[in-house]
N, CA, C and O atoms as CSV, one atom per row, in Angstrom:
chain,resi,resn,atom,element,x,y,z
A,1,MET,N,N,37.141,-0.954,25.394
A,1,MET,CA,C,37.023,-1.663,24.362
A,1,MET,C,C,36.421,-3.087,23.792
A,1,MET,O,O,37.287,-3.818,23.311
A,2,SER,N,N,35.495,-3.438,23.776
A,2,SER,CA,C,34.817,-4.765,23.154
A,2,SER,C,C,34.416,-4.791,22.018
A,2,SER,O,O,33.806,-3.840,21.529
A,3,ALA,N,N,34.697,-5.954,21.332
A,3,ALA,CA,C,34.300,-6.017,19.580
A,3,ALA,C,C,34.117,-7.678,19.184
A,3,ALA,O,O,35.016,-8.491,18.969
A,4,THR,N,N,32.769,-7.873,19.167
A,4,THR,CA,C,32.094,-9.231,18.941
A,4,THR,C,C,31.569,-9.399,17.314
A,4,THR,O,O,30.890,-8.624,16.640
A,5,GLN,N,N,32.092,-10.566,17.005
A,5,GLN,CA,C,31.707,-10.974,15.457
A,5,GLN,C,C,31.337,-11.794,15.472
A,5,GLN,O,O,31.973,-12.457,16.291
A,6,ARG,N,N,30.011,-12.779,14.729
A,6,ARG,CA,C,29.876,-14.312,14.599
A,6,ARG,C,C,29.776,-14.658,13.128
A,6,ARG,O,O,28.904,-14.284,12.345
A,7,PHE,N,N,30.812,-15.432,12.888
A,7,PHE,CA,C,31.285,-16.192,11.736
A,7,PHE,C,C,30.180,-17.557,11.534
A,7,PHE,O,O,30.266,-18.554,12.251
A,8,VAL,N,N,29.193,-17.414,10.488
A,8,VAL,CA,C,28.491,-18.548,9.667
A,8,VAL,C,C,28.456,-19.212,8.935
A,8,VAL,O,O,28.026,-18.593,7.962
A,9,GLY,N,N,28.670,-20.391,8.618
A,9,GLY,CA,C,29.198,-21.088,7.127
A,9,GLY,C,C,28.979,-22.580,7.165
A,9,GLY,O,O,28.709,-23.211,8.188
A,10,ALA,N,N,29.118,-23.082,5.966
A,10,ALA,CA,C,29.093,-24.581,5.874
A,10,ALA,C,C,30.322,-24.955,4.809
A,10,ALA,O,O,30.507,-24.286,3.792
A,11,LEU,N,N,31.049,-25.981,5.132
A,11,LEU,CA,C,32.240,-26.749,4.397
A,11,LEU,C,C,31.404,-27.923,3.806
A,11,LEU,O,O,30.559,-28.607,4.384
A,12,LEU,N,N,31.976,-28.017,2.107
A,12,LEU,CA,C,31.619,-29.371,1.328
A,12,LEU,C,C,32.479,-30.264,2.271
A,12,LEU,O,O,33.305,-29.931,3.120
A,13,THR,N,N,32.068,-31.439,1.897
A,13,THR,CA,C,32.947,-32.596,2.082
A,13,THR,C,C,34.442,-32.613,1.602
A,13,THR,O,O,34.755,-32.886,0.443
A,14,GLY,N,N,35.245,-32.330,2.488
A,14,GLY,CA,C,36.786,-32.824,2.100
A,14,GLY,C,C,37.188,-31.414,2.060
A,14,GLY,O,O,38.212,-31.319,1.383
A,15,ALA,N,N,36.830,-30.380,2.473
A,15,ALA,CA,C,37.215,-29.004,1.774
A,15,ALA,C,C,37.759,-27.698,2.927
A,15,ALA,O,O,37.193,-27.482,3.998
A,16,SER,N,N,38.533,-27.204,2.599
A,16,SER,CA,C,38.962,-26.453,3.503
A,16,SER,C,C,38.408,-24.696,3.273
A,16,SER,O,O,38.039,-24.351,2.150
A,17,LEU,N,N,38.405,-23.854,4.252
A,17,LEU,CA,C,38.356,-22.143,4.077
A,17,LEU,C,C,39.044,-21.663,2.636
A,17,LEU,O,O,40.082,-22.251,2.333
A,18,ASN,N,N,38.599,-20.748,1.820
A,18,ASN,CA,C,39.577,-20.280,0.868
A,18,ASN,C,C,39.292,-19.148,0.862
A,18,ASN,O,O,38.166,-18.971,0.399
A,19,PRO,N,N,40.083,-17.749,1.343
A,19,PRO,CA,C,41.600,-18.522,1.545
A,19,PRO,C,C,41.236,-18.951,2.901
A,19,PRO,O,O,40.230,-18.455,3.411
A,20,ASN,N,N,42.118,-20.041,3.714
A,20,ASN,CA,C,42.451,-20.874,4.866
A,20,ASN,C,C,42.430,-20.072,6.244
A,20,ASN,O,O,43.083,-20.573,7.160
A,21,ASN,N,N,41.813,-18.989,6.466
A,21,ASN,CA,C,41.703,-18.115,7.296
A,21,ASN,C,C,40.434,-17.701,7.812
A,21,ASN,O,O,40.489,-16.481,7.961
A,22,LEU,N,N,39.357,-18.129,8.142
A,22,LEU,CA,C,37.959,-17.435,8.937
A,22,LEU,C,C,37.724,-16.257,9.147
A,22,LEU,O,O,36.636,-15.686,9.068
A,23,VAL,N,N,39.137,-15.667,9.538
A,23,VAL,CA,C,38.959,-13.739,9.577
A,23,VAL,C,C,39.640,-13.188,8.800
A,23,VAL,O,O,40.269,-12.230,9.250
A,24,ALA,N,N,39.821,-13.531,7.313
A,24,ALA,CA,C,40.635,-12.927,6.632
A,24,ALA,C,C,39.938,-11.653,6.405
A,24,ALA,O,O,38.713,-11.652,6.291
A,25,GLY,N,N,40.558,-10.670,6.338
A,25,GLY,CA,C,39.728,-9.382,5.518
A,25,GLY,C,C,38.811,-8.476,6.300
A,25,GLY,O,O,38.246,-7.465,5.882
A,26,SER,N,N,38.742,-9.158,7.847
A,26,SER,CA,C,37.815,-8.691,8.610
A,26,SER,C,C,38.345,-7.753,9.727
A,26,SER,O,O,39.087,-6.892,9.252
A,27,ILE,N,N,38.272,-7.712,10.334
A,27,ILE,CA,C,38.874,-5.998,11.353
A,27,ILE,C,C,39.086,-7.200,12.533
A,27,ILE,O,O,39.652,-6.654,13.480
A,28,PHE,N,N,38.881,-8.404,12.781
A,28,PHE,CA,C,39.301,-9.408,13.699
A,28,PHE,C,C,40.638,-10.088,13.269
A,28,PHE,O,O,41.307,-10.678,14.117
A,29,GLU,N,N,41.163,-9.995,11.579
A,29,GLU,CA,C,42.108,-10.215,11.198
A,29,GLU,C,C,43.747,-9.542,12.308
A,29,GLU,O,O,44.653,-10.259,12.733
A,30,PHE,N,N,43.653,-8.503,12.431
A,30,PHE,CA,C,44.872,-7.736,13.104
A,30,PHE,C,C,44.226,-7.453,14.518
A,30,PHE,O,O,43.022,-7.355,14.756
A,31,THR,N,N,45.304,-7.341,15.431
A,31,THR,CA,C,44.173,-6.970,17.009
A,31,THR,C,C,44.644,-5.274,17.245
A,31,THR,O,O,44.239,-4.807,18.310
A,32,GLY,N,N,45.181,-4.646,16.658
A,32,GLY,CA,C,45.447,-3.442,16.657
A,32,GLY,C,C,46.748,-3.328,17.682
A,32,GLY,O,O,47.635,-4.149,17.918
A,33,GLN,N,N,46.509,-1.940,18.220
A,33,GLN,CA,C,47.764,-1.083,18.730
A,33,GLN,C,C,48.005,-1.240,20.095
A,33,GLN,O,O,48.778,-0.459,20.650
A,34,ARG,N,N,47.294,-2.401,20.907
A,34,ARG,CA,C,46.821,-2.465,22.259
A,34,ARG,C,C,46.756,-4.136,22.480
A,34,ARG,O,O,45.926,-4.877,21.954
A,35,PRO,N,N,47.911,-4.568,23.449
A,35,PRO,CA,C,47.053,-6.008,23.719
A,35,PRO,C,C,45.311,-6.142,24.013
A,35,PRO,O,O,44.569,-5.306,24.529
A,36,ARG,N,N,45.013,-7.399,23.523
A,36,ARG,CA,C,43.646,-7.686,23.598
A,36,ARG,C,C,43.382,-9.177,24.017
A,36,ARG,O,O,44.236,-10.026,23.762
A,37,ARG,N,N,42.213,-9.507,24.655
A,37,ARG,CA,C,41.889,-10.527,25.154
A,37,ARG,C,C,40.867,-11.345,24.151
A,37,ARG,O,O,39.683,-11.041,24.004
A,38,THR,N,N,41.405,-12.229,23.613
A,38,THR,CA,C,40.698,-12.659,22.370
A,38,THR,C,C,39.724,-14.161,22.912
A,38,THR,O,O,39.858,-14.789,23.962
A,39,THR,N,N,39.244,-14.285,22.349
A,39,THR,CA,C,38.054,-15.127,22.813
A,39,THR,C,C,37.026,-15.910,21.715
A,39,THR,O,O,36.055,-15.381,21.175
A,40,ILE,N,N,37.561,-17.531,21.489
A,40,ILE,CA,C,36.742,-17.603,20.670
A,40,ILE,C,C,35.994,-18.930,20.995
A,40,ILE,O,O,36.512,-19.853,21.624
A,41,TYR,N,N,34.614,-18.934,20.462
A,41,TYR,CA,C,33.861,-20.312,20.720
A,41,TYR,C,C,33.129,-20.501,19.436
A,41,TYR,O,O,32.720,-19.735,18.564
A,42,ALA,N,N,33.104,-22.088,19.667
A,42,ALA,CA,C,32.538,-22.295,17.931
A,42,ALA,C,C,32.183,-23.782,18.372
A,42,ALA,O,O,32.588,-24.479,19.302
A,43,VAL,N,N,31.232,-24.008,17.303
A,43,VAL,CA,C,29.913,-25.293,16.754
A,43,VAL,C,C,29.890,-25.445,15.821
A,43,VAL,O,O,30.151,-24.599,14.966
A,44,GLN,N,N,29.526,-26.733,15.602
A,44,GLN,CA,C,29.369,-27.462,14.386
A,44,GLN,C,C,28.196,-28.333,14.564
A,44,GLN,O,O,27.936,-28.872,15.640
A,45,ASP,N,N,27.242,-28.513,13.117
A,45,ASP,CA,C,26.146,-29.357,12.879
A,45,ASP,C,C,26.333,-30.277,11.971
A,45,ASP,O,O,27.323,-30.206,11.243
A,46,GLY,N,N,25.524,-31.188,11.861
A,46,GLY,CA,C,25.607,-32.005,10.227
A,46,GLY,C,C,27.233,-33.157,10.220
A,46,GLY,O,O,27.642,-33.736,9.213
A,47,ALA,N,N,27.871,-33.221,11.571
A,47,ALA,CA,C,29.017,-34.174,11.458
A,47,ALA,C,C,28.754,-34.951,12.898
A,47,ALA,O,O,27.967,-34.606,13.779
A,48,THR,N,N,29.579,-36.024,12.886
A,48,THR,CA,C,29.672,-36.922,14.125
A,48,THR,C,C,31.290,-36.578,14.425
A,48,THR,O,O,32.251,-36.033,13.880
A,49,ASP,N,N,30.875,-37.370,15.846
A,49,ASP,CA,C,32.364,-36.854,16.486
A,49,ASP,C,C,33.397,-37.920,16.041
A,49,ASP,O,O,34.474,-37.919,16.638
A,50,ALA,N,N,33.202,-38.781,15.113
A,50,ALA,CA,C,34.226,-39.945,14.277
A,50,ALA,C,C,34.471,-38.894,13.465
A,50,ALA,O,O,35.612,-38.815,13.920
A,51,ALA,N,N,34.435,-37.857,12.536
A,51,ALA,CA,C,34.521,-36.851,11.693
A,51,ALA,C,C,34.096,-35.757,11.170
A,51,ALA,O,O,33.476,-35.425,10.159
A,52,PRO,N,N,34.746,-35.068,12.434
A,52,PRO,CA,C,34.168,-33.325,12.614
A,52,PRO,C,C,34.998,-32.382,11.595
A,52,PRO,O,O,35.960,-32.557,10.847
A,53,LEU,N,N,34.438,-31.662,11.818
A,53,LEU,CA,C,35.411,-30.375,11.063
A,53,LEU,C,C,36.216,-30.056,12.287
A,53,LEU,O,O,35.816,-30.181,13.444
A,54,VAL,N,N,37.482,-29.600,11.876
A,54,VAL,CA,C,38.767,-29.548,12.423
A,54,VAL,C,C,39.337,-28.197,12.452
A,54,VAL,O,O,39.508,-27.597,11.391
A,55,THR,N,N,39.646,-27.665,13.587
A,55,THR,CA,C,40.977,-26.419,13.090
A,55,THR,C,C,41.691,-26.230,13.879
A,55,THR,O,O,41.835,-27.146,14.689
A,56,SER,N,N,42.435,-25.079,14.056
A,56,SER,CA,C,43.353,-24.510,14.367
A,56,SER,C,C,43.388,-23.080,14.261
A,56,SER,O,O,43.032,-22.410,13.292
A,57,VAL,N,N,43.986,-22.566,15.667
A,57,VAL,CA,C,44.177,-20.836,15.752
A,57,VAL,C,C,45.942,-20.736,16.208
A,57,VAL,O,O,46.654,-21.412,16.951
A,58,THR,N,N,46.194,-19.416,15.255
A,58,THR,CA,C,47.017,-18.977,15.578
A,58,THR,C,C,47.035,-17.576,15.977
A,58,THR,O,O,46.143,-16.881,15.492
A,59,SER,N,N,48.108,-16.860,16.987
A,59,SER,CA,C,47.689,-15.608,17.131
A,59,SER,C,C,49.135,-14.769,17.057
A,59,SER,O,O,49.857,-14.889,18.047
A,60,GLY,N,N,49.639,-13.878,15.895
A,60,GLY,CA,C,51.060,-13.956,15.544
A,60,GLY,C,C,52.022,-15.251,15.190
A,60,GLY,O,O,51.811,-15.937,14.190
A,61,SER,N,N,53.121,-15.519,16.130
A,61,SER,CA,C,53.669,-17.049,15.958
A,61,SER,C,C,53.279,-17.856,16.974
A,61,SER,O,O,53.923,-18.889,17.159
A,62,ASN,N,N,52.256,-17.571,17.745
A,62,ASN,CA,C,52.072,-18.319,19.142
A,62,ASN,C,C,50.566,-19.429,18.284
A,62,ASN,O,O,49.598,-18.999,17.657
A,63,VAL,N,N,50.845,-20.539,18.528
A,63,VAL,CA,C,50.316,-21.782,18.157
A,63,VAL,C,C,48.874,-21.395,19.782
A,63,VAL,O,O,49.195,-21.593,20.954
A,64,GLN,N,N,47.461,-20.871,19.375
A,64,GLN,CA,C,46.628,-21.142,20.809
A,64,GLN,C,C,45.882,-22.425,20.465
A,64,GLN,O,O,45.587,-22.868,21.575
A,65,VAL,N,N,45.428,-23.237,19.585
A,65,VAL,CA,C,44.731,-24.086,19.694
A,65,VAL,C,C,45.471,-24.747,18.336
A,65,VAL,O,O,45.365,-24.210,17.234
A,66,GLU,N,N,46.284,-26.063,18.574
A,66,GLU,CA,C,46.506,-27.350,17.980
A,66,GLU,C,C,45.895,-27.384,16.828
A,66,GLU,O,O,44.672,-27.268,16.901
A,67,ALA,N,N,46.472,-27.540,15.504
A,67,ALA,CA,C,45.515,-28.298,14.534
A,67,ALA,C,C,45.079,-29.344,14.275
A,67,ALA,O,O,45.691,-30.117,15.013
A,68,ASN,N,N,44.360,-29.925,13.658
A,68,ASN,CA,C,43.268,-30.907,13.543
A,68,ASN,C,C,42.542,-30.984,15.150
A,68,ASN,O,O,42.164,-32.022,15.692
A,69,THR,N,N,42.481,-29.864,15.617
A,69,THR,CA,C,41.063,-29.768,16.809
A,69,THR,C,C,39.947,-29.925,16.574
A,69,THR,O,O,39.551,-29.099,15.751
A,70,PRO,N,N,38.939,-30.850,17.019
A,70,PRO,CA,C,37.860,-30.999,16.515
A,70,PRO,C,C,36.773,-29.909,16.935
A,70,PRO,O,O,36.993,-29.465,18.062
A,71,VAL,N,N,35.561,-29.327,16.251
A,71,VAL,CA,C,35.049,-28.503,16.622
A,71,VAL,C,C,33.970,-29.144,17.230
A,71,VAL,O,O,33.376,-29.978,16.547
A,72,PRO,N,N,33.613,-28.944,18.303
A,72,PRO,CA,C,32.266,-29.365,19.287
A,72,PRO,C,C,31.269,-29.430,18.682
A,72,PRO,O,O,31.152,-28.461,17.932
A,73,ALA,N,N,30.285,-30.269,18.622
A,73,ALA,CA,C,28.963,-30.657,17.870
A,73,ALA,C,C,27.830,-30.039,18.969
A,73,ALA,O,O,27.965,-29.849,20.178
A,74,PHE,N,N,26.815,-29.830,18.206
A,74,PHE,CA,C,25.943,-28.763,18.824
A,74,PHE,C,C,24.323,-28.934,18.307
A,74,PHE,O,O,24.173,-29.391,17.174
A,75,THR,N,N,23.217,-28.616,19.026
A,75,THR,CA,C,22.251,-28.521,18.135
A,75,THR,C,C,22.063,-27.903,16.849
A,75,THR,O,O,22.349,-26.709,16.760
A,76,ALA,N,N,21.610,-28.544,15.792
A,76,ALA,CA,C,21.772,-27.885,14.433
A,76,ALA,C,C,20.976,-26.347,14.574
A,76,ALA,O,O,19.931,-26.101,15.177
A,77,GLY,N,N,22.251,-25.011,13.451
A,77,GLY,CA,C,21.427,-23.806,13.871
A,77,GLY,C,C,21.507,-23.156,15.534
A,77,GLY,O,O,21.076,-22.031,15.790
A,78,GLN,N,N,21.986,-23.857,16.342
A,78,GLN,CA,C,21.872,-23.253,17.667
A,78,GLN,C,C,23.589,-22.789,18.237
A,78,GLN,O,O,24.606,-23.223,17.696
A,79,GLY,N,N,23.579,-21.973,19.248
A,79,GLY,CA,C,24.868,-21.575,19.659
A,79,GLY,C,C,26.193,-20.927,18.595
A,79,GLY,O,O,26.152,-20.627,17.402
A,80,PRO,N,N,26.996,-20.885,19.297
A,80,PRO,CA,C,27.758,-21.216,20.265
A,80,PRO,C,C,27.165,-20.544,21.648
A,80,PRO,O,O,26.550,-19.484,21.528
A,81,ASN,N,N,27.337,-21.152,23.018
A,81,ASN,CA,C,26.818,-20.279,23.903
A,81,ASN,C,C,27.939,-20.211,25.144
A,81,ASN,O,O,28.434,-21.148,25.771
A,82,ARG,N,N,28.079,-19.315,25.225
A,82,ARG,CA,C,29.627,-18.650,25.978
A,82,ARG,C,C,29.814,-19.351,27.106
A,82,ARG,O,O,30.847,-19.257,27.768
A,83,ASP,N,N,28.614,-20.276,27.479
A,83,ASP,CA,C,29.044,-20.953,29.060
A,83,ASP,C,C,29.281,-22.499,28.559
A,83,ASP,O,O,29.426,-23.380,29.405
A,84,GLN,N,N,29.315,-22.794,27.178
A,84,GLN,CA,C,29.600,-24.140,26.821
A,84,GLN,C,C,30.780,-24.686,26.258
A,84,GLN,O,O,31.384,-25.655,26.718
A,85,HIS,N,N,31.178,-23.856,24.967
A,85,HIS,CA,C,31.601,-23.831,23.592
A,85,HIS,C,C,32.712,-22.654,23.580
A,85,HIS,O,O,32.765,-21.924,22.590
A,86,MET,N,N,33.546,-22.470,24.598
A,86,MET,CA,C,34.725,-21.931,24.336
A,86,MET,C,C,35.945,-22.734,23.944
A,86,MET,O,O,36.383,-23.744,24.495
A,87,LEU,N,N,36.394,-22.115,22.923
A,87,LEU,CA,C,37.819,-23.354,22.003
A,87,LEU,C,C,38.782,-22.860,22.953
A,87,LEU,O,O,39.324,-23.646,23.730
A,88,VAL,N,N,39.115,-21.301,22.964
A,88,VAL,CA,C,40.517,-20.735,23.947
A,88,VAL,C,C,39.967,-19.218,23.651
A,88,VAL,O,O,39.142,-18.624,22.957
A,89,SER,N,N,41.080,-18.968,24.741
A,89,SER,CA,C,40.740,-17.869,25.341
A,89,SER,C,C,42.556,-17.319,25.836
A,89,SER,O,O,43.265,-17.866,26.681
A,90,PHE,N,N,42.887,-16.145,25.008
A,90,PHE,CA,C,44.322,-15.968,25.220
A,90,PHE,C,C,44.279,-14.536,25.184
A,90,PHE,O,O,43.227,-13.926,24.994
A,91,LEU,N,N,45.717,-13.816,25.411
A,91,LEU,CA,C,45.923,-12.485,24.674
A,91,LEU,C,C,46.993,-12.100,24.053
A,91,LEU,O,O,48.174,-12.260,24.361
A,92,SER,N,N,46.323,-11.371,22.789
A,92,SER,CA,C,47.115,-11.334,21.881
A,92,SER,C,C,47.826,-10.003,21.836
A,92,SER,O,O,47.229,-8.956,22.084
A,93,ALA,N,N,49.160,-10.051,21.505
A,93,ALA,CA,C,50.200,-9.020,21.422
A,93,ALA,C,C,49.552,-7.800,20.378
A,93,ALA,O,O,48.745,-8.210,19.543
A,94,PRO,N,N,49.808,-6.595,20.384
A,94,PRO,CA,C,49.832,-5.346,19.379
A,94,PRO,C,C,50.381,-6.092,18.207
A,94,PRO,O,O,51.489,-6.619,18.113
A,95,GLY,N,N,49.187,-6.034,17.125
A,95,GLY,CA,C,49.506,-5.975,15.651
A,95,GLY,C,C,49.700,-7.959,15.125
A,95,GLY,O,O,50.163,-8.495,14.118
A,96,ASP,N,N,49.047,-8.536,16.470
A,96,ASP,CA,C,49.152,-9.829,16.167
A,96,ASP,C,C,47.961,-10.397,14.879
A,96,ASP,O,O,46.866,-9.834,14.850
A,97,ARG,N,N,48.227,-11.376,13.989
A,97,ARG,CA,C,47.711,-11.511,13.202
A,97,ARG,C,C,47.106,-12.947,13.693
A,97,ARG,O,O,47.811,-13.862,14.119
A,98,LEU,N,N,45.477,-13.002,13.545
A,98,LEU,CA,C,44.696,-14.166,13.869
A,98,LEU,C,C,44.584,-14.862,12.934
A,98,LEU,O,O,44.231,-14.328,11.882
A,99,VAL,N,N,44.848,-16.351,12.965
A,99,VAL,CA,C,44.547,-17.415,11.651
A,99,VAL,C,C,43.634,-18.161,12.488
A,99,VAL,O,O,43.845,-18.480,13.659
A,100,ILE,N,N,42.643,-18.406,11.828
A,100,ILE,CA,C,41.965,-19.557,12.504
A,100,ILE,C,C,41.518,-20.368,11.033
A,100,ILE,O,O,40.962,-19.796,10.096
A,101,THR,N,N,41.760,-21.311,11.048
A,101,THR,CA,C,41.542,-22.592,10.048
A,101,THR,C,C,40.651,-23.553,10.212
A,101,THR,O,O,40.513,-24.006,11.348
A,102,LEU,N,N,39.904,-24.043,9.191
A,102,LEU,CA,C,38.802,-24.947,9.341
A,102,LEU,C,C,38.932,-25.690,8.309
A,102,LEU,O,O,39.419,-25.286,7.253
A,103,ARG,N,N,38.486,-26.918,8.518
A,103,ARG,CA,C,38.579,-28.288,7.767
A,103,ARG,C,C,37.652,-29.154,7.438
A,103,ARG,O,O,37.656,-29.793,8.490
A,104,ASN,N,N,36.763,-29.732,6.707
A,104,ASN,CA,C,35.702,-30.643,7.086
A,104,ASN,C,C,36.756,-31.442,6.719
A,104,ASN,O,O,37.646,-31.192,5.906
A,105,THR,N,N,36.508,-32.827,7.661
A,105,THR,CA,C,36.931,-34.113,7.346
A,105,THR,C,C,35.534,-35.022,7.387
A,105,THR,O,O,35.724,-36.220,7.177
A,106,ALA,N,N,34.554,-34.732,7.560
A,106,ALA,CA,C,33.131,-35.529,7.406
A,106,ALA,C,C,33.037,-35.773,5.540
A,106,ALA,O,O,33.566,-35.384,4.498
A,107,ALA,N,N,31.873,-36.777,6.098
A,107,ALA,CA,C,31.547,-37.073,4.646
A,107,ALA,C,C,30.205,-36.555,4.304
A,107,ALA,O,O,29.411,-37.221,3.640
A,108,VAL,N,N,29.975,-35.504,4.703
A,108,VAL,CA,C,28.734,-34.440,4.575
A,108,VAL,C,C,28.953,-32.998,4.313
A,108,VAL,O,O,30.135,-32.820,4.018
A,109,THR,N,N,28.395,-32.107,4.310
A,109,THR,CA,C,28.808,-30.757,4.327
A,109,THR,C,C,28.395,-30.437,5.729
A,109,THR,O,O,27.343,-30.864,6.206
A,110,SER,N,N,29.095,-29.806,6.272
A,110,SER,CA,C,28.921,-29.559,7.606
A,110,SER,C,C,28.884,-27.755,8.067
A,110,SER,O,O,29.880,-27.050,7.905
A,111,ASN,N,N,27.709,-27.272,8.585
A,111,ASN,CA,C,27.894,-26.230,9.245
A,111,ASN,C,C,28.324,-25.741,10.372
A,111,ASN,O,O,28.259,-26.403,11.408
A,112,TYR,N,N,28.824,-24.514,10.332
A,112,TYR,CA,C,29.912,-24.222,11.668
A,112,TYR,C,C,29.196,-23.006,12.123
A,112,TYR,O,O,28.214,-22.710,11.443
A,113,ARG,N,N,29.527,-22.108,13.298
A,113,ARG,CA,C,29.316,-21.275,13.826
A,113,ARG,C,C,30.076,-20.697,14.618
A,113,ARG,O,O,30.013,-21.043,15.797
A,114,PHE,N,N,31.102,-19.560,14.192
A,114,PHE,CA,C,31.921,-19.177,15.633
A,114,PHE,C,C,31.770,-17.944,15.809
A,114,PHE,O,O,31.750,-17.079,14.933
A,115,LEU,N,N,31.595,-17.735,17.582
A,115,LEU,CA,C,31.977,-16.107,17.870
A,115,LEU,C,C,32.917,-16.025,18.621
A,115,LEU,O,O,33.196,-16.766,19.564
A,116,ILE,N,N,33.682,-14.737,18.081
A,116,ILE,CA,C,34.992,-14.156,18.557
A,116,ILE,C,C,34.812,-12.914,18.895
A,116,ILE,O,O,34.462,-11.996,18.154
A,117,GLU,N,N,35.138,-12.859,20.429
A,117,GLU,CA,C,35.533,-11.485,21.069
A,117,GLU,C,C,36.527,-11.028,21.305
A,117,GLU,O,O,37.429,-11.820,21.577
A,118,PHE,N,N,36.819,-9.634,21.314
A,118,PHE,CA,C,38.023,-8.765,21.622
A,118,PHE,C,C,37.716,-8.012,22.940
A,118,PHE,O,O,36.666,-7.377,23.043
A,119,THR,N,N,38.628,-8.074,23.964
A,119,THR,CA,C,38.066,-7.271,24.922
A,119,THR,C,C,39.580,-6.703,24.995
A,119,THR,O,O,40.548,-7.385,24.660
A,120,ASP,N,N,39.672,-5.329,25.489
A,120,ASP,CA,C,40.956,-4.162,25.576
A,120,ASP,C,C,40.924,-4.519,27.142
A,120,ASP,O,O,41.701,-3.963,27.918
């Protein structure tokens, strides 16, 4: 079984998600009763490489993407593309909590798009 969810939004200058977990309250927050392949794709627009949106990803107690990792910039309103924008792919243990933080370090409001896939 697989499941896919797209998360689209915008962050104001200097803001973080509130709560600071992109998947909080969704079916993607906890992995379920079996191990799952979790793949995360991400892009942003409206920011430069010098001051991007930054993210981190943890699954259970395992850090999958280090804090302050830049989200790749791409054409406004498009992406993420599965062949270009994979942020991370890993195996989640049963019951692991997925936490994806996002913070805007840019001097402008930045739009983001994440695509998350679970595959059994």
